[in-house]
C-alpha positions as CSV (number, residue, x, y, z in Angstrom):
1,X,-9.2,18.3,-20.2
2,X,-12.6,18.4,-18.3
3,X,-14.0,15.3,-19.4
4,X,-10.5,13.4,-17.5
5,X,-10.4,15.2,-14.5
6,X,-14.0,14.3,-13.8
7,X,-13.6,10.6,-14.7
8,X,-10.6,11.1,-12.3
9,X,-12.1,12.1,-9.6
10,X,-14.8,10.0,-10.3
11,X,-12.0,7.1,-9.8
12,X,-10.8,8.4,-6.8
13,X,-14.4,8.8,-4.7
14,X,-14.9,5.0,-6.0
15,X,-11.1,4.1,-4.2
16,X,-11.8,5.8,-1.0
17,X,-15.7,5.7,-0.7
18,X,-14.4,1.7,-0.7
19,X,-11.7,1.4,1.5
20,X,-13.3,4.0,4.0
21,X,-16.4,1.4,4.0
22,X,-14.1,-1.5,4.7
23,X,-12.2,0.5,7.2
24,X,-15.0,1.4,8.8
25,X,-16.5,-2.4,8.9
26,X,-13.4,-3.3,10.0
27,X,-13.5,-0.8,12.9
28,X,-17.1,-2.2,14.1
29,X,-16.2,-5.8,13.6
30,X,-13.1,-5.0,16.1
31,X,-15.6,-3.1,18.8
32,X,-18.1,-5.7,18.5
33,X,-15.2,-8.2,19.5
34,X,-13.8,-5.7,22.6
35,X,-10.8,-4.1,21.1
36,X,-10.4,-0.4,22.6
37,X,-11.5,1.8,21.0
38,X,-7.9,3.7,20.8
39,X,-7.2,1.5,18.3
40,X,-9.6,0.9,16.1
41,X,-10.2,4.7,15.7
42,X,-6.8,5.0,14.8
43,X,-7.8,3.4,11.4
44,X,-10.3,5.5,10.4
45,X,-8.0,8.9,11.4
46,X,-5.6,6.7,9.4
47,X,-7.6,6.7,6.3
48,X,-8.4,10.6,6.4
49,X,-4.8,11.4,6.9
50,X,-4.1,9.3,3.9
51,X,-6.5,10.8,1.6
52,X,-4.8,14.7,2.4
53,X,-1.2,12.5,1.4
54,X,-2.8,11.2,-1.9
55,X,-4.2,14.6,-2.5
56,X,-0.8,15.9,-2.0
57,X,0.9,13.5,-3.9
58,X,-1.8,14.1,-6.6
59,X,-0.4,17.1,-7.5
60,X,3.2,16.5,-7.6
61,X,4.6,15.7,-11.2
62,X,8.5,15.8,-10.4
63,X,9.9,12.8,-11.3
64,X,12.4,12.8,-8.2
65,X,8.8,11.5,-6.5
66,X,9.2,8.4,-7.8
67,X,12.3,7.3,-7.7
68,X,12.4,8.8,-4.0
69,X,9.2,6.7,-4.2
70,X,11.0,3.2,-5.2
71,X,14.2,3.9,-3.0
72,X,11.9,4.2,0.2
73,X,11.1,0.7,0.1
74,X,14.1,-0.8,0.8
75,X,15.5,1.4,3.4
76,X,12.4,1.0,5.4
77,X,12.7,-2.3,4.9
78,X,17.0,-2.1,6.4
79,X,15.3,0.3,9.0
80,X,13.4,-2.7,10.3
81,X,16.8,-4.4,11.3
82,X,17.6,-1.4,13.9
83,X,14.5,-1.8,16.0
84,X,14.2,-4.4,17.9
85,X,13.2,-8.3,16.9
86,X,9.6,-9.5,17.9
87,X,11.0,-13.5,18.8
88,X,13.8,-13.1,16.1
89,X,11.5,-11.3,13.1
90,X,12.5,-8.0,11.9
91,X,9.1,-6.2,10.3
92,X,8.5,-3.2,11.9
93,X,9.8,0.7,12.5
94,X,9.6,2.1,15.8
95,X,8.2,6.1,15.5
96,X,7.9,7.5,18.6
97,X,4.3,5.9,19.9
98,X,3.4,4.1,16.0
99,X,4.8,0.9,15.1
100,X,4.5,0.8,11.3
101,X,4.5,-2.4,9.0
102,X,7.2,-0.9,6.8
103,X,6.8,-3.0,4.3
104,X,2.5,-2.3,3.7
105,X,3.4,1.0,4.3
106,X,6.2,1.7,1.8
107,X,5.5,-1.0,-0.9
108,X,2.2,-0.1,-3.0
109,X,4.2,3.4,-3.7
110,X,6.8,1.9,-4.4
111,X,5.6,-0.8,-7.3
112,X,3.6,2.7,-8.4
113,X,7.3,3.7,-9.2
114,X,8.4,0.4,-11.0
115,X,5.6,0.3,-13.0
116,X,6.8,3.8,-14.7
117,X,10.1,3.5,-14.0
118,X,11.0,-0.2,-15.3
119,X,11.2,-0.1,-19.0
120,X,13.5,2.7,-19.6
121,X,16.1,2.3,-17.0
122,X,16.7,-0.8,-16.2
123,X,18.5,-0.1,-12.8
124,X,15.5,0.4,-11.4
125,X,15.4,-2.6,-10.6
126,X,17.9,-3.0,-8.0
127,X,15.9,-0.7,-5.5
128,X,12.6,-3.8,-5.7
129,X,14.9,-7.0,-5.5
130,X,17.6,-5.5,-2.4
131,X,13.8,-5.2,-0.7
132,X,12.2,-8.3,-1.8
133,X,15.6,-9.6,-0.8
134,X,14.9,-7.6,2.3
135,X,11.9,-9.7,3.2
136,X,13.2,-12.9,2.9
137,X,15.3,-12.0,5.8
138,X,12.9,-10.4,7.6
139,X,10.8,-12.8,6.9
140,X,7.6,-11.9,5.9
141,X,6.5,-14.3,3.3
142,X,3.3,-12.0,2.5
143,X,5.3,-9.1,1.5
144,X,7.7,-11.0,-0.3
145,X,5.0,-12.8,-2.0
146,X,3.3,-9.8,-3.1
147,X,6.6,-7.9,-4.0
148,X,7.6,-10.8,-6.5
149,X,3.9,-11.1,-8.0
150,X,4.5,-6.9,-9.2
151,X,7.9,-7.6,-9.8
152,X,7.0,-10.2,-12.4
153,X,3.4,-8.4,-13.7
154,X,5.8,-5.4,-13.9
155,X,8.3,-7.4,-15.8
156,X,6.2,-9.6,-17.9
157,X,4.5,-6.0,-19.4
158,X,7.1,-3.7,-19.9
159,X,11.0,-5.5,-20.5
160,X,11.8,-5.3,-24.3
161,X,15.5,-7.6,-22.7
162,X,14.2,-11.1,-23.0
163,X,17.6,-12.0,-20.6
164,X,16.4,-8.9,-18.4
165,X,12.9,-10.5,-18.3
166,X,13.9,-13.8,-17.5
167,X,16.2,-13.0,-14.7
168,X,13.6,-10.8,-12.9
169,X,10.9,-13.7,-13.3
170,X,13.4,-16.5,-12.3
171,X,14.9,-13.8,-9.6
172,X,11.3,-12.7,-7.6
173,X,9.9,-16.1,-8.2
174,X,12.4,-18.1,-6.4
175,X,13.1,-15.1,-3.8
176,X,9.6,-15.3,-2.7
177,X,9.4,-19.1,-2.7
178,X,12.7,-18.5,-0.5
179,X,10.4,-16.3,1.8
180,X,7.7,-19.3,2.7
181,X,10.4,-21.8,3.7
182,X,12.0,-19.3,6.4
183,X,10.7,-20.2,10.2
184,X,8.1,-17.4,11.3
185,X,7.4,-18.2,14.8
186,X,4.7,-15.1,15.4
187,X,1.4,-15.6,16.4
188,X,-1.7,-14.2,15.0
189,X,-3.2,-11.2,17.0
190,X,-7.1,-11.8,16.4
191,X,-7.9,-8.2,15.6
192,X,-4.7,-7.2,12.8
193,X,-4.5,-11.5,11.3
194,X,-7.7,-13.7,11.9
195,X,-10.4,-10.1,11.9
196,X,-11.7,-11.9,9.3
197,X,-12.7,-14.5,11.3
198,X,-13.9,-12.6,14.0
199,X,-16.5,-10.6,11.5
200,X,-17.9,-14.1,9.9
201,X,-19.0,-15.1,13.7
202,X,-20.0,-11.9,15.1
203,X,-21.2,-9.3,11.3
204,X,-20.6,-12.3,8.3
205,X,-22.7,-10.1,5.8
206,X,-20.7,-6.8,6.8
207,X,-17.6,-8.8,6.0
208,X,-18.6,-10.5,2.8
209,X,-19.2,-6.3,1.9
210,X,-15.7,-5.1,3.6
211,X,-13.8,-7.7,1.6
212,X,-15.9,-7.0,-1.4
213,X,-15.4,-3.0,-1.1
214,X,-11.0,-4.3,-1.2
215,X,-11.6,-5.9,-4.3
216,X,-13.4,-2.9,-5.5
217,X,-10.9,-0.9,-4.7
218,X,-8.3,-2.0,-6.0
219,X,-9.2,-3.0,-9.3
220,X,-11.0,0.5,-9.6
221,X,-7.3,1.7,-9.7
222,X,-6.6,0.8,-12.5
223,X,-9.2,3.5,-14.0
224,X,-7.4,6.8,-13.1
225,X,-4.7,5.3,-16.0
226,X,-7.2,4.0,-18.8
227,X,-6.5,5.8,-22.4
228,X,-3.2,6.7,-20.9
229,X,0.3,5.8,-22.7
230,X,1.9,2.2,-21.2
231,X,4.3,4.0,-18.7
232,X,0.7,4.9,-16.4
233,X,-1.0,1.8,-17.0
234,X,1.4,-0.1,-16.4
235,X,1.9,0.9,-12.2
236,X,-1.2,1.0,-12.2
237,X,-1.8,-2.9,-12.6
238,X,1.1,-2.9,-10.4
239,X,-0.7,-0.9,-7.6
240,X,-3.8,-3.2,-8.7
241,X,-1.7,-6.7,-8.0
242,X,0.2,-5.3,-4.9
243,X,-3.1,-4.7,-2.8
244,X,-4.8,-8.0,-4.4
245,X,-2.0,-10.0,-3.0
246,X,-2.3,-8.4,-0.1
247,X,-6.2,-9.3,0.9
248,X,-5.5,-13.1,-1.1
249,X,-2.6,-14.4,1.2
250,X,-4.8,-13.6,3.9
251,X,-6.4,-16.5,3.2
252,X,-3.2,-19.0,3.2
253,X,-1.5,-17.5,6.4
254,X,-0.9,-15.4,9.2
255,X,-0.9,-12.6,7.8
256,X,-2.2,-9.1,8.4
257,X,-5.1,-8.5,7.2
258,X,-5.4,-4.8,5.1
259,X,-7.9,-1.7,5.8
260,X,-10.4,-4.0,8.1
261,X,-7.8,-5.0,10.9
262,X,-5.8,-3.0,12.7
263,X,-2.4,-1.5,11.2
264,X,-1.7,1.8,10.3
265,X,0.6,0.5,7.7
266,X,-2.0,-0.8,4.8
267,X,-4.1,2.5,5.2
268,X,-1.8,5.1,4.5
269,X,0.2,2.6,2.4
270,X,-2.4,2.2,-0.1
271,X,-3.5,6.6,-0.4
272,X,0.3,7.0,-1.1
273,X,0.2,4.6,-4.1
274,X,-2.4,6.0,-5.3
275,X,-1.8,9.5,-4.7
276,X,1.0,8.8,-6.5
277,X,-0.4,7.2,-9.4
278,X,-3.2,10.2,-9.8
279,X,0.3,12.6,-10.1
280,X,1.1,10.3,-12.6
281,X,-2.2,10.4,-14.5
282,X,-2.0,13.9,-14.4
283,X,1.8,13.2,-16.7
284,X,4.2,13.2,-14.7
285,X,7.0,11.8,-15.8
């Protein structure tokens, strides 16, 4: 038990350290390029808030937390249509002064829940398909592709029903492709979508380190569930796919760069996913 606890704490420390380095370098790049301190300091504060939330979630063993996280994604995405659109695009929920990207805030925890629940609960696919449809309507090709990739990975790994497995894979790929054909008129914000380009000009070595830290952090979460039964392992793989997809898709379009760019949602969202996964590591099923 003590060995398992030390291993879990070590993995969480790796994730925390890597993510903090990425967030700190992103703040530094933004500061170098004249971004106001109120913005990049929020990223650092968000990292701390996310770590606290993750610590709390890691001690929750109730299965209800998984169900809540799974359905929180489509509910939050639906709420974006109640907020004012930006040039016809609905991606954000306004909470007081906060501008929350609903998908990046909720998808990490939802992917963990899907990986943990989907094998024995066919109904668990309703929530991600609802969320994916809403992402197409927003439109948000980046997050639709991320969720589609997660759904394909989870379906391929967990479903013992060939018809269901094939339907999920075909449906997820089809909706993700459809999202790329939706018009997205929003222009990139330098400190959000183009922060890697800014970094390569002003601090190229640090930018490479920051990107590398995101990759290491994303891969490290798989170690949280190593040697455990199937469901927690699949949940960990799903979270890794989500985080890696976030990063990869920034090289194919003007999409928010997680952790390095300005934005609380991917920072806190990733921590919430890791906290939920750590709870599974303790046997929360």
